[in-house]
All heavy atoms as an XYZ file, in Angstrom:
713
protein
N     -49.398    -64.072    162.291
C     -49.858    -65.431    162.095
C     -48.730    -66.360    162.488
O     -47.556    -66.061    162.314
C     -50.291    -65.597    160.638
C     -49.815    -66.808    159.936
S     -50.232    -66.978    158.191
C     -50.369    -65.355    157.573
N     -49.151    -67.497    163.008
C     -48.195    -68.545    163.352
C     -48.588    -69.792    162.575
O     -49.765    -70.147    162.541
C     -48.237    -68.844    164.863
O     -47.999    -67.637    165.574
C     -47.195    -69.866    165.243
N     -47.615    -70.422    161.943
C     -47.874    -71.629    161.168
C     -47.000    -72.752    161.717
O     -45.777    -72.599    161.829
C     -47.576    -71.435    159.665
C     -47.866    -72.716    158.891
C     -48.374    -70.266    159.097
N     -47.655    -73.852    162.080
C     -46.961    -75.056    162.523
C     -47.242    -76.169    161.531
O     -48.330    -76.219    160.952
C     -47.461    -75.524    163.899
C     -47.219    -74.546    165.012
C     -48.259    -73.792    165.530
C     -45.952    -74.394    165.567
C     -48.050    -72.894    166.565
C     -45.729    -73.500    166.599
C     -46.788    -72.754    167.096
O     -46.565    -71.870    168.120
N     -46.292    -77.058    161.361
C     -46.494    -78.229    160.501
C     -46.312    -79.484    161.343
O     -45.430    -79.545    162.209
C     -45.510    -78.227    159.336
N     -47.135    -80.464    161.088
C     -47.045    -81.750    161.768
C     -45.664    -82.356    161.573
O     -45.034    -82.194    160.520
C     -48.102    -82.696    161.192
O     -47.858    -84.019    161.581
N     -45.235    -83.096    162.568
C     -43.967    -83.812    162.438
C     -44.065    -84.964    161.433
O     -43.050    -85.553    161.081
C     -43.488    -84.349    163.798
O     -44.506    -85.205    164.337
C     -43.185    -83.219    164.770
N     -45.272    -85.237    160.958
C     -45.442    -86.246    159.906
C     -44.883    -85.743    158.574
O     -44.603    -86.544    157.678
C     -46.914    -86.614    159.752
N     -44.743    -84.413    158.449
C     -44.138    -83.836    157.245
C     -42.638    -83.702    157.463
O     -42.193    -83.477    158.597
C     -44.707    -82.440    156.968
C     -46.152    -82.411    156.554
C     -47.054    -81.587    157.197
C     -46.619    -83.185    155.506
C     -48.385    -81.533    156.817
C     -47.955    -83.150    155.110
C     -48.822    -82.317    155.777
O     -50.132    -82.265    155.396
N     -41.858    -83.789    156.378
C     -40.427    -83.474    156.513
C     -40.295    -82.047    157.047
O     -41.032    -81.153    156.620
C     -39.897    -83.571    155.083
C     -40.897    -84.412    154.352
C     -42.221    -84.151    155.018
N     -39.434    -81.840    158.003
C     -39.298    -80.516    158.609
C     -38.608    -79.567    157.634
O     -37.422    -79.696    157.358
C     -38.553    -80.615    159.938
C     -39.322    -81.417    160.979
C     -40.748    -80.901    161.184
O     -40.950    -79.791    161.629
N     -41.747    -81.709    160.835
N     -39.403    -78.632    157.129
C     -38.940    -77.682    156.127
C     -39.581    -76.327    156.420
O     -40.797    -76.178    156.251
C     -39.333    -78.184    154.737
C     -38.923    -77.249    153.623
O     -38.260    -76.223    153.892
O     -39.274    -77.538    152.468
N     -38.817    -75.341    156.848
C     -39.385    -74.025    157.144
C     -40.096    -73.399    155.946
O     -40.982    -72.562    156.111
C     -38.179    -73.180    157.551
C     -37.073    -74.128    157.817
C     -37.387    -75.407    157.097
N     -39.742    -73.811    154.748
C     -40.377    -73.259    153.554
C     -41.858    -73.638    153.479
O     -42.653    -72.901    152.889
C     -39.651    -73.728    152.295
N     -42.247    -74.760    154.079
C     -43.656    -75.169    154.052
C     -44.517    -74.154    154.788
O     -45.524    -73.682    154.263
C     -43.831    -76.563    154.666
C     -45.276    -77.087    154.737
C     -45.854    -77.286    153.337
C     -45.327    -78.380    155.534
N     -44.125    -73.798    155.993
C     -44.880    -72.794    156.749
C     -44.888    -71.451    156.053
O     -45.917    -70.772    156.000
N     -43.765    -71.058    155.493
C     -43.688    -69.773    154.794
C     -44.570    -69.759    153.557
O     -45.200    -68.748    153.251
C     -42.237    -69.454    154.420
C     -42.066    -68.045    153.894
C     -42.450    -67.000    154.923
O     -41.952    -67.010    156.043
N     -43.349    -66.102    154.555
N     -44.629    -70.891    152.847
C     -45.493    -70.986    151.662
C     -46.938    -70.668    152.035
O     -47.619    -69.906    151.356
C     -45.406    -72.395    151.072
C     -46.455    -72.679    150.015
C     -46.504    -74.160    149.657
C     -47.767    -74.470    148.890
N     -47.933    -75.883    148.611
N     -47.408    -71.259    153.152
C     -48.809    -71.052    153.547
C     -49.024    -69.674    154.148
O     -50.083    -69.075    153.966
C     -49.262    -72.182    154.463
C     -49.414    -73.420    153.650
C     -48.581    -74.505    153.620
C     -50.426    -73.686    152.681
N     -49.017    -75.424    152.708
C     -50.144    -74.946    152.114
C     -51.535    -72.993    152.233
C     -50.950    -75.514    151.124
C     -52.331    -73.549    151.248
C     -52.034    -74.794    150.702
N     -48.034    -69.127    154.856
C     -48.144    -67.755    155.361
C     -48.251    -66.787    154.185
O     -49.084    -65.873    154.190
C     -46.948    -67.413    156.241
N     -47.432    -66.997    153.173
C     -47.482    -66.148    151.980
C     -48.834    -66.269    151.284
O     -49.417    -65.267    150.855
C     -46.364    -66.511    151.003
C     -44.981    -66.160    151.518
O     -44.861    -65.396    152.507
O     -43.992    -66.676    150.933
N     -49.349    -67.500    151.175
C     -50.646    -67.700    150.526
C     -51.756    -66.982    151.294
O     -52.561    -66.264    150.706
C     -50.978    -69.190    150.391
C     -52.342    -69.420    149.830
C     -52.597    -69.242    148.476
C     -53.397    -69.777    150.657
C     -53.875    -69.407    147.958
C     -54.673    -69.951    150.147
C     -54.916    -69.773    148.794
N     -51.810    -67.180    152.607
C     -52.876    -66.549    153.397
C     -52.806    -65.030    153.319
O     -53.838    -64.355    153.330
C     -52.824    -67.020    154.847
C     -53.292    -68.449    155.068
C     -52.943    -68.913    156.486
C     -54.788    -68.586    154.822
N     -51.613    -64.482    153.196
C     -51.488    -63.024    153.115
C     -52.028    -62.470    151.798
O     -52.275    -61.271    151.696
C     -50.039    -62.592    153.330
O     -49.240    -62.945    152.221
N     -52.250    -63.335    150.796
C     -52.840    -62.870    149.531
C     -54.365    -62.806    149.596
O     -54.989    -62.204    148.730
C     -52.458    -63.783    148.342
O     -53.093    -65.057    148.482
C     -50.960    -63.933    148.209
N     -54.957    -63.425    150.631
C     -56.410    -63.428    150.764
C     -56.882    -62.124    151.403
O     -56.105    -61.422    152.049
C     -56.853    -64.621    151.612
C     -56.425    -66.000    151.115
C     -56.876    -67.074    152.105
C     -56.975    -66.270    149.727
N     -58.157    -61.821    151.239
C     -58.737    -60.641    151.877
C     -58.518    -60.766    153.376
O     -58.847    -61.797    153.975
C     -60.243    -60.536    151.553
C     -60.883    -59.427    152.360
C     -60.448    -60.327    150.067
N     -57.922    -59.739    153.960
C     -57.674    -59.791    155.395
C     -57.473    -58.399    155.949
O     -57.244    -57.446    155.227
C     -56.454    -60.665    155.708
C     -55.167    -60.080    155.228
N     -54.726    -60.252    153.935
C     -54.248    -59.306    155.840
C     -53.580    -59.627    153.786
N     -53.274    -59.038    154.923
N     -57.566    -58.341    157.237
C     -57.249    -57.137    158.000
C     -56.353    -57.570    159.138
O     -55.575    -58.518    159.013
N     -56.534    -56.929    160.280
C     -55.677    -57.224    161.423
C     -55.865    -58.642    161.962
O     -55.002    -59.162    162.670
C     -55.931    -56.211    162.543
O     -57.279    -56.285    162.979
N     -56.988    -59.288    161.593
C     -57.231    -60.650    162.084
C     -56.199    -61.653    161.573
O     -56.014    -62.716    162.165
C     -58.646    -61.142    161.743
C     -58.879    -61.463    160.292
C     -59.174    -60.261    159.412
O     -59.523    -59.199    159.944
O     -59.039    -60.401    158.185
N     -55.506    -61.319    160.508
C     -54.495    -62.237    159.973
C     -53.437    -62.555    161.027
O     -53.000    -63.705    161.151
C     -53.841    -61.650    158.722
C     -52.800    -62.522    158.020
C     -53.420    -63.817    157.513
C     -52.145    -61.768    156.891
N     -53.073    -61.574    161.813
C     -52.026    -61.796    162.818
C     -52.492    -62.666    163.978
O     -51.669    -63.183    164.734
C     -51.516    -60.456    163.356
O     -52.547    -59.788    164.058
N     -53.803    -62.871    164.110
C     -54.341    -63.624    165.248
C     -54.539    -65.111    164.975
O     -54.849    -65.861    165.891
C     -55.672    -63.018    165.683
N     -54.353    -65.553    163.742
C     -54.625    -66.959    163.414
C     -53.388    -67.828    163.654
O     -52.252    -67.407    163.416
C     -55.134    -67.128    161.963
C     -54.052    -66.858    160.931
C     -55.750    -68.502    161.755
N     -53.643    -69.021    164.154
C     -52.616    -70.054    164.255
C     -53.028    -71.178    163.323
O     -54.152    -71.670    163.408
C     -52.493    -70.586    165.698
O     -52.119    -69.503    166.554
C     -51.450    -71.688    165.791
N     -52.136    -71.557    162.435
C     -52.402    -72.595    161.440
C     -51.603    -73.839    161.793
O     -50.407    -73.750    162.079
C     -52.013    -72.107    160.027
C     -52.216    -73.202    158.993
C     -52.790    -70.853    159.652
N     -52.273    -74.973    161.780
C     -51.599    -76.252    161.961
C     -51.817    -77.069    160.704
O     -52.952    -77.405    160.363
C     -52.132    -76.997    163.188
C     -51.460    -78.324    163.406
C     -50.107    -78.408    163.704
C     -52.172    -79.507    163.302
C     -49.484    -79.629    163.894
C     -51.563    -80.736    163.493
C     -50.206    -80.797    163.791
N     -50.744    -77.349    159.987
C     -50.798    -78.151    158.767
C     -50.572    -79.608    159.137
O     -49.615    -79.929    159.848
C     -49.715    -77.689    157.792
C     -49.780    -76.216    157.397
C     -48.522    -75.816    156.651
C     -51.023    -75.941    156.575
N     -51.453    -80.471    158.653
C     -51.368    -81.879    159.043
C     -51.861    -82.776    157.919
O     -52.673    -82.360    157.093
C     -52.210    -82.114    160.293
N     -51.402    -84.023    157.916
C     -51.951    -84.995    156.968
C     -53.377    -85.369    157.386
O     -53.798    -85.145    158.526
C     -51.005    -86.181    157.066
C     -50.283    -86.022    158.349
C     -50.316    -84.574    158.708
N     -54.107    -85.947    156.457
C     -55.528    -86.228    156.676
C     -55.790    -87.116    157.888
O     -56.785    -86.947    158.582
C     -56.151    -86.840    155.415
C     -57.653    -86.738    155.385
C     -58.149    -85.296    155.478
O     -57.697    -84.418    154.758
N     -59.085    -85.041    156.368
N     -54.903    -88.044    158.180
C     -55.128    -88.916    159.345
C     -55.169    -88.109    160.639
O     -56.003    -88.367    161.500
C     -54.037    -90.010    159.450
O     -52.750    -89.384    159.445
C     -54.128    -90.991    158.291
N     -54.292    -87.126    160.768
C     -54.302    -86.280    161.958
C     -55.487    -85.327    161.955
O     -56.088    -85.080    163.001
C     -53.001    -85.499    162.081
C     -51.825    -86.374    162.458
C     -50.541    -85.582    162.592
O     -50.358    -84.549    161.961
N     -49.636    -86.083    163.417
N     -55.832    -84.806    160.786
C     -56.986    -83.910    160.696
C     -58.245    -84.642    161.123
O     -59.068    -84.097    161.862
C     -57.132    -83.343    159.264
C     -55.979    -82.374    158.978
C     -58.476    -82.643    159.086
C     -55.883    -81.920    157.553
N     -58.398    -85.876    160.710
C     -59.576    -86.666    161.089
C     -59.675    -86.832    162.595
O     -60.770    -86.791    163.157
C     -59.539    -88.043    160.420
O     -59.657    -87.909    159.029
N     -58.549    -87.002    163.260
C     -58.562    -87.154    164.727
C     -58.931    -85.855    165.422
O     -59.610    -85.855    166.442
C     -57.210    -87.644    165.225
C     -56.966    -89.114    164.932
C     -55.777    -89.657    165.707
N     -54.529    -88.981    165.355
C     -53.596    -89.478    164.561
N     -53.744    -90.654    164.023
N     -52.496    -88.807    164.311
N     -58.491    -84.734    164.889
C     -58.736    -83.433    165.516
C     -60.106    -82.868    165.131
O     -60.827    -82.346    165.978
C     -57.628    -82.428    165.122
C     -57.948    -81.027    165.606
C     -56.281    -82.890    165.642
N     -60.450    -82.993    163.852
C     -61.626    -82.309    163.314
C     -62.850    -83.200    163.144
O     -63.955    -82.689    162.984
C     -61.283    -81.703    161.953
S     -59.903    -80.546    161.985
N     -62.671    -84.499    163.119
C     -63.764    -85.421    162.869
C     -63.465    -86.264    161.649
O     -62.734    -85.846    160.743
N     -64.033    -87.443    161.631
C     -63.693    -88.447    160.612
C     -63.908    -87.974    159.181
O     -63.134    -88.329    158.298
C     -64.486    -89.725    160.869
N     -64.928    -87.189    158.927
C     -65.236    -86.791    157.548
C     -64.748    -85.392    157.188
O     -64.994    -84.920    156.078
C     -66.741    -86.880    157.309
C     -67.251    -88.311    157.410
O     -66.493    -89.232    157.050
O     -68.396    -88.507    157.858
N     -64.081    -84.724    158.109
C     -63.650    -83.341    157.878
C     -62.372    -83.285    157.046
O     -61.461    -84.081    157.241
C     -63.435    -82.641    159.210
N     -62.323    -82.328    156.150
C     -61.097    -82.060    155.395
C     -60.202    -81.098    156.163
O     -58.994    -81.038    155.940
C     -61.419    -81.461    154.032
C     -62.161    -82.360    153.045
C     -62.457    -81.599    151.767
C     -61.339    -83.603    152.761
N     -60.816    -80.310    157.065
C     -60.107    -79.313    157.859
C     -61.095    -78.791    158.896
O     -62.260    -79.175    158.887
C     -59.615    -78.175    156.968
N     -60.622    -77.903    159.771
C     -61.551    -77.286    160.718
C     -60.948    -76.006    161.273
O     -59.756    -75.747    161.130
C     -61.936    -78.241    161.840
S     -60.561    -78.865    162.850
N     -61.816    -75.231    161.927
C     -61.411    -73.968    162.538
C     -62.051    -73.860    163.906
O     -63.236    -74.145    164.063
C     -61.840    -72.778    161.667
C     -61.571    -71.468    162.338
C     -60.279    -70.985    162.456
C     -62.603    -70.729    162.901
C     -60.014    -69.797    163.108
C     -62.350    -69.533    163.554
C     -61.057    -69.069    163.651
O     -60.801    -67.902    164.312
N     -61.290    -73.448    164.889
C     -61.807    -73.190    166.229
C     -61.782    -71.687    166.468
O     -60.703    -71.097    166.597
C     -60.961    -73.896    167.293
O     -61.329    -73.426    168.579
N     -62.969    -71.093    166.512
C     -63.060    -69.666    166.785
C     -62.646    -69.313    168.193
O     -62.173    -68.210    168.461
N     -62.810    -70.243    169.100
C     -62.444    -70.014    170.494
C     -60.939    -69.773    170.637
O     -60.510    -68.931    171.411
C     -62.870    -71.207    171.345
C     -62.577    -71.037    172.815
C     -63.087    -72.224    173.619
O     -63.574    -73.210    173.079
N     -62.965    -72.135    174.923
N     -60.149    -70.535    169.877
C     -58.688    -70.445    169.964
C     -58.045    -69.777    168.753
O     -56.826    -69.606    168.725
C     -58.091    -71.840    170.113
C     -58.614    -72.573    171.327
O     -58.794    -71.931    172.377
O     -58.843    -73.790    171.223
N     -58.840    -69.453    167.729
C     -58.323    -68.916    166.458
C     -57.313    -69.863    165.835
O     -56.280    -69.455    165.304
C     -57.709    -67.531    166.650
O     -58.686    -66.605    167.041
N     -57.627    -71.169    165.903
C     -56.745    -72.203    165.354
C     -57.402    -72.827    164.132
O     -58.552    -73.248    164.183
C     -56.421    -73.288    166.403
C     -55.662    -74.450    165.776
C     -55.626    -72.690    167.551
N     -56.645    -72.881    163.074
C     -57.087    -73.458    161.807
C     -56.255    -74.720    161.564
O     -55.023    -74.650    161.596
C     -56.839    -72.413    160.722
C     -57.346    -72.616    159.328
C     -57.444    -71.261    158.638
C     -56.490    -73.527    158.536
N     -56.916    -75.835    161.365
C     -56.239    -77.112    161.084
C     -56.552    -77.468    159.636
O     -57.729    -77.559    159.260
C     -56.715    -78.223    162.043
C     -56.006    -79.540    161.730
C     -56.496    -77.813    163.490
N     -55.525    -77.639    158.829
C     -55.733    -77.828    157.396
C     -54.634    -78.721    156.818
O     -53.541    -78.805    157.382
C     -55.706    -76.456    156.709
O     -56.072    -76.530    155.359
N     -54.922    -79.343    155.686
C     -53.878    -80.172    155.064
C     -52.791    -79.313    154.432
O     -53.052    -78.226    153.929
C     -54.649    -80.961    153.994
C     -55.818    -80.102    153.653
C     -56.177    -79.386    154.924
N     -51.586    -79.825    154.451
C     -50.472    -79.157    153.797
C     -50.313    -79.584    152.352
O     -49.451    -79.083    151.634
N     -51.163    -80.513    151.927
C     -51.152    -80.987    150.542
C     -52.598    -81.212    150.108
O     -53.500    -81.256    150.941
C     -50.332    -82.269    150.402
C     -50.962    -83.522    151.007
C     -50.904    -83.594    152.530
O     -49.914    -83.160    153.119
O     -51.879    -84.080    153.121
N     -52.812    -81.340    148.817
C     -54.167    -81.544    148.293
C     -54.793    -82.788    148.913
O     -54.199    -83.870    148.861
C     -54.155    -81.690    146.775
C     -53.713    -80.423    146.063
O     -53.685    -79.356    146.702
O     -53.396    -80.506    144.860
N     -55.999    -82.656    149.509
C     -56.637    -83.816    150.130
C     -57.243    -84.798    149.133
O     -57.508    -85.945    149.482
C     -57.709    -83.199    151.023
C     -58.000    -81.886    150.401
C     -56.725    -81.431    149.764
N     -57.469    -84.352    147.910
C     -58.028    -85.219    146.866
C     -57.625    -84.646    145.512
O     -57.240    -83.476    145.413
C     -59.550    -85.294    146.986
N     -57.738    -85.460    144.494
C     -57.352    -85.019    143.150
C     -58.167    -83.816    142.684
O     -57.671    -82.972    141.938
C     -57.494    -86.169    142.159
N     -59.409    -83.723    143.154
C     -60.286    -82.639    142.710
C     -60.507    -81.558    143.771
O     -61.370    -80.696    143.615
C     -61.631    -83.203    142.253
C     -62.359    -83.945    143.363
O     -61.715    -84.339    144.343
O     -63.585    -84.121    143.236
N     -59.719    -81.569    144.847
C     -59.835    -80.571    145.913
C     -58.423    -80.099    146.263
O     -57.586    -80.890    146.696
C     -60.509    -81.148    147.170
C     -61.887    -81.697    146.841
C     -60.606    -80.081    148.258
C     -62.526    -82.468    147.985
N     -58.191    -78.813    146.103
C     -56.853    -78.297    146.411
C     -56.742    -77.904    147.879
O     -57.718    -77.495    148.517
C     -56.542    -77.083    145.532
O     -57.316    -75.969    145.940
N     -55.539    -78.005    148.394
C     -55.274    -77.565    149.761
C     -55.538    -76.067    149.884
O     -56.005    -75.596    150.930
C     -53.836    -77.905    150.140
N     -55.284    -75.312    148.821
C     -55.551    -73.877    148.831
C     -57.039    -73.592    149.025
O     -57.410    -72.688    149.779
C     -55.055    -73.217    147.533
C     -53.551    -73.149    147.411
C     -52.917    -74.433    146.864
O     -53.631    -75.404    146.577
O     -51.683    -74.455    146.729
N     -57.892    -74.359    148.354
C     -59.338    -74.166    148.504
C     -59.779    -74.485    149.928
O     -60.609    -73.776    150.512
C     -60.103    -75.035    147.507
N     -59.228    -75.523    150.500
C     -59.608    -75.934    151.858
C     -59.186    -74.886    152.879
O     -59.983    -74.461    153.716
C     -59.002    -77.320    152.203
C     -59.278    -77.675    153.659
C     -59.549    -78.389    151.274
N     -57.946    -74.429    152.809
C     -57.474    -73.455    153.799
C     -58.173    -72.104    153.609
O     -58.449    -71.404    154.585
C     -55.936    -73.327    153.783
C     -55.439    -72.771    155.126
C     -55.440    -72.510    152.620
C     -53.946    -72.886    155.337
N     -58.511    -71.756    152.377
C     -59.250    -70.517    152.120
C     -60.624    -70.572    152.783
O     -61.061    -69.602    153.410
C     -59.395    -70.261    150.610
O     -58.093    -70.105    150.038
C     -60.231    -69.032    150.323
N     -61.292    -71.703    152.655
C     -62.609    -71.877    153.285
C     -62.497    -71.716    154.805
O     -63.275    -70.977    155.424
C     -63.179    -73.249    152.931
C     -64.438    -73.567    153.663
N     -65.686    -73.227    153.180
C     -64.638    -74.166    154.861
C     -66.601    -73.605    154.050
N     -65.996    -74.186    155.079
N     -61.545    -72.392    155.408
C     -61.390    -72.316    156.857
C     -60.968    -70.917    157.302
O     -61.428    -70.423    158.327
C     -60.396    -73.368    157.355
C     -60.831    -74.792    157.122
C     -62.194    -75.142    157.716
O     -62.566    -74.584    158.770
O     -62.887    -75.987    157.127
N     -60.119    -70.267    156.525
C     -59.714    -68.906    156.868
C     -60.912    -67.958    156.818
O     -60.992    -67.004    157.602
C     -58.585    -68.407    155.955
C     -58.097    -67.056    156.382
C     -57.420    -66.899    157.588
C     -58.348    -65.932    155.615
C     -57.009    -65.645    158.012
C     -57.934    -64.681    156.033
C     -57.266    -64.540    157.225
O     -56.859    -63.303    157.649
N     -61.864    -68.242    155.948
C     -63.094    -67.443    155.914
C     -63.819    -67.479    157.248
O     -64.387    -66.476    157.688
N     -63.802    -68.632    157.915
C     -64.412    -68.722    159.251
C     -63.656    -67.816    160.237
O     -64.270    -67.179    161.095
C     -64.383    -70.170    159.766
C     -65.256    -71.095    158.996
N     -66.623    -70.964    158.935
C     -64.951    -72.192    158.254
C     -67.125    -71.931    158.199
N     -66.128    -72.689    157.754
N     -62.349    -67.775    160.109
C     -61.541    -66.932    160.991
C     -61.869    -65.450    160.773
O     -62.069    -64.706    161.734
C     -60.055    -67.199    160.747
C     -59.153    -66.333    161.543
N     -59.023    -66.446    162.915
C     -58.333    -65.295    161.168
C     -58.168    -65.533    163.358
N     -57.737    -64.837    162.319
N     -61.947    -65.040    159.522
C     -62.281    -63.647    159.219
C     -63.656    -63.308    159.785
O     -63.840    -62.289    160.455
C     -62.223    -63.373    157.693
C     -62.802    -62.009    157.368
C     -60.792    -63.497    157.182
N     -64.631    -64.191    159.558
C     -66.000    -63.956    160.059
C     -66.016    -63.868    161.580
O     -66.763    -63.058    162.147
C     -66.926    -65.063    159.576
N     -65.218    -64.666    162.249
C     -65.201    -64.667    163.716
C     -64.573    -63.393    164.294
O     -64.818    -63.060    165.445
C     -64.437    -65.896    164.225
N     -63.779    -62.695    163.479
C     -63.083    -61.524    163.991
C     -63.588    -60.198    163.418
O     -62.980    -59.164    163.648
C     -61.570    -61.666    163.711
C     -60.936    -62.644    164.629
N     -60.924    -63.984    164.372
C     -60.320    -62.468    165.819
C     -60.315    -64.600    165.366
N     -59.942    -63.709    166.258
N     -64.673    -60.249    162.699
C     -65.231    -59.012    162.146
C     -66.654    -58.826    162.638
O     -67.352    -59.790    162.916
C     -65.232    -59.071    160.620
C     -63.829    -59.129    160.060
C     -63.704    -58.321    158.849
N     -62.345    -58.389    158.339
C     -62.061    -58.232    157.074
N     -63.013    -58.052    156.204
N     -60.803    -58.272    156.681
N     -67.061    -57.604    162.697
C     -68.425    -57.287    163.123
C     -69.266    -56.981    161.888
O     -68.841    -56.229    161.013
C     -68.428    -56.083    164.046
O     -69.748    -55.669    164.302
N     -70.448    -57.559    161.852
C     -71.403    -57.267    160.784
C     -72.535    -56.385    161.299
O     -73.604    -56.308    160.700
C     -72.005    -58.566    160.227
C     -71.339    -58.980    158.943
O     -70.565    -58.190    158.380
O     -71.595    -60.091    158.492
N     -72.272    -55.745    162.420
C     -73.309    -54.900    163.031
C     -73.702    -53.782    162.079
O     -72.826    -53.183    161.427
C     -72.806    -54.339    164.338
N     -75.010    -53.475    162.008
C     -75.438    -52.382    161.113
C     -74.957    -51.025    161.595
O     -74.623    -50.788    162.667
C     -76.958    -52.466    161.143
C     -77.335    -53.414    162.220
C     -76.100    -54.104    162.669
């Protein structure tokens, strides 16, 4: 996995490592190594993902765009990135009978 953080955040390697560590605790297989995560503030996420989006995932590029901090008092950044990572897992697994 590769994790990038927007330059809008203070440059701290611990931020990327925090999210890499978190994602590694979720259900995963080999697809974990194929995801690229871009952490960004909501203003940048809105430009990339759409005005009302909290985050997004591109299956074509295996890129997940998510906030590096809680987007709202009642929504955690962990919940948002977990949801988007679910799209990544689904895109890389076969449900064939």
